[in-house]
C-alpha positions as YAML, in Angstrom:
chain: A
units: angstrom
residues:
- id: 1
  name: MET
  ca: [-74.77, 34.64, 16.02]
- id: 2
  name: PRO
  ca: [-71.19, 35.64, 16.89]
- id: 3
  name: ARG
  ca: [-70.58, 38.06, 19.71]
- id: 4
  name: THR
  ca: [-69.39, 41.53, 18.83]
- id: 5
  name: VAL
  ca: [-67.18, 44.00, 20.64]
- id: 6
  name: LYS
  ca: [-67.52, 47.72, 20.21]
- id: 7
  name: ILE
  ca: [-64.20, 49.48, 19.55]
- id: 8
  name: ALA
  ca: [-63.35, 53.10, 18.83]
- id: 9
  name: PRO
  ca: [-59.75, 53.39, 17.65]
- id: 10
  name: GLU
  ca: [-58.44, 56.57, 16.09]
- id: 11
  name: ILE
  ca: [-57.21, 55.92, 12.55]
- id: 12
  name: ASP
  ca: [-55.55, 57.95, 9.83]
- id: 13
  name: ALA
  ca: [-58.12, 60.25, 8.18]
- id: 14
  name: ARG
  ca: [-57.01, 59.23, 4.67]
- id: 15
  name: LEU
  ca: [-57.46, 55.54, 5.48]
- id: 16
  name: TYR
  ca: [-60.89, 56.24, 6.92]
- id: 17
  name: ALA
  ca: [-61.91, 58.14, 3.78]
- id: 18
  name: GLU
  ca: [-60.71, 55.24, 1.66]
- id: 19
  name: LEU
  ca: [-62.64, 52.80, 3.85]
- id: 20
  name: VAL
  ca: [-65.82, 54.85, 3.42]
- id: 21
  name: THR
  ca: [-65.31, 55.10, -0.35]
- id: 22
  name: VAL
  ca: [-64.66, 51.38, -0.80]
- id: 23
  name: ALA
  ca: [-67.69, 50.47, 1.29]
- id: 24
  name: LYS
  ca: [-69.97, 52.81, -0.70]
- id: 25
  name: GLU
  ca: [-68.61, 51.68, -4.07]
- id: 26
  name: ASN
  ca: [-69.20, 48.02, -3.18]
- id: 27
  name: GLY
  ca: [-72.53, 48.49, -1.44]
- id: 28
  name: GLN
  ca: [-71.04, 47.19, 1.81]
- id: 29
  name: SER
  ca: [-71.04, 48.51, 5.33]
- id: 30
  name: GLN
  ca: [-67.92, 50.10, 6.75]
- id: 31
  name: ARG
  ca: [-67.99, 47.43, 9.43]
- id: 32
  name: PHE
  ca: [-67.91, 44.66, 6.83]
- id: 33
  name: VAL
  ca: [-64.94, 46.18, 4.99]
- id: 34
  name: LEU
  ca: [-63.05, 46.82, 8.23]
- id: 35
  name: GLU
  ca: [-63.69, 43.28, 9.49]
- id: 36
  name: ARG
  ca: [-62.48, 41.77, 6.20]
- id: 37
  name: ALA
  ca: [-59.36, 43.95, 6.28]
- id: 38
  name: LEU
  ca: [-58.59, 42.92, 9.86]
- id: 39
  name: GLU
  ca: [-59.26, 39.29, 9.06]
- id: 40
  name: HIS
  ca: [-56.93, 39.40, 6.05]
- id: 41
  name: TYR
  ca: [-54.18, 41.10, 8.04]
- id: 42
  name: LEU
  ca: [-54.43, 38.76, 11.02]
- id: 43
  name: HIS
  ca: [-54.72, 35.54, 8.99]
- id: 44
  name: ASN
  ca: [-52.39, 36.29, 6.08]
- id: 45
  name: VAL
  ca: [-49.96, 39.10, 6.83]
- id: 46
  name: VAL
  ca: [-49.07, 38.35, 10.45]
- id: 47
  name: PRO
  ca: [-48.32, 34.65, 9.91]
- id: 48
  name: SER
  ca: [-46.12, 35.42, 6.90]
- id: 49
  name: GLN
  ca: [-44.09, 37.88, 8.99]
- id: 50
  name: ARG
  ca: [-43.36, 35.13, 11.49]
- id: 51
  name: MET
  ca: [-41.82, 32.94, 8.77]
- id: 52
  name: VAL
  ca: [-38.75, 35.13, 8.40]
- id: 53
  name: ARG
  ca: [-36.17, 35.39, 11.15]
- id: 54
  name: PRO
  ca: [-36.04, 38.90, 12.67]
- id: 55
  name: GLU
  ca: [-32.35, 39.34, 11.85]
- id: 56
  name: VAL
  ca: [-33.05, 38.55, 8.19]
- id: 57
  name: MET
  ca: [-35.82, 41.16, 8.08]
- id: 58
  name: ALA
  ca: [-33.54, 43.69, 9.79]
- id: 59
  name: ALA
  ca: [-30.84, 43.11, 7.16]
- id: 60
  name: TYR
  ca: [-33.43, 43.38, 4.39]
- id: 61
  name: ARG
  ca: [-34.73, 46.68, 5.76]
- id: 62
  name: ARG
  ca: [-31.21, 48.13, 6.04]
- id: 63
  name: SER
  ca: [-30.41, 47.07, 2.48]
- id: 64
  name: ASN
  ca: [-33.70, 48.40, 1.17]
- id: 65
  name: GLN
  ca: [-33.10, 51.76, 2.84]
- id: 66
  name: LYS
  ca: [-29.51, 51.92, 1.57]
- id: 67
  name: TYR
  ca: [-30.43, 51.16, -2.05]
- id: 68
  name: ARG
  ca: [-33.88, 52.85, -2.14]
- id: 69
  name: GLU
  ca: [-32.89, 55.44, -4.76]
- id: 70
  name: LEU
  ca: [-31.28, 52.80, -6.97]
- id: 71
  name: TYR
  ca: [-34.41, 50.63, -6.80]
- id: 72
  name: LYS
  ca: [-36.54, 53.65, -7.66]
- id: 73
  name: ARG
  ca: [-34.42, 54.50, -10.72]
- id: 74
  name: LEU
  ca: [-34.45, 50.89, -11.87]
- id: 75
  name: ALA
  ca: [-38.22, 50.76, -11.54]
- id: 76
  name: GLU
  ca: [-38.52, 53.93, -13.60]
- id: 77
  name: GLY
  ca: [-36.22, 52.49, -16.25]
- id: 78
  name: LYS
  ca: [-33.56, 55.18, -15.83]
...
């Protein structure tokens, strides 16, 4: 059986409510849902962030901020 570590981080109340809802709807424990979310983030999201050079991401973020309203209008079809 794997070892466990007890943690007690403070999290956003809306995220916690969503966690509770998802767990109840799926008949799963909050711990299970939280562990799967952490696992997904650590194994899928973090490695993909390392694939892009930091300066490329910085340029992307600046561009995205600059053209945010345009992207929003295009998405709405206006």
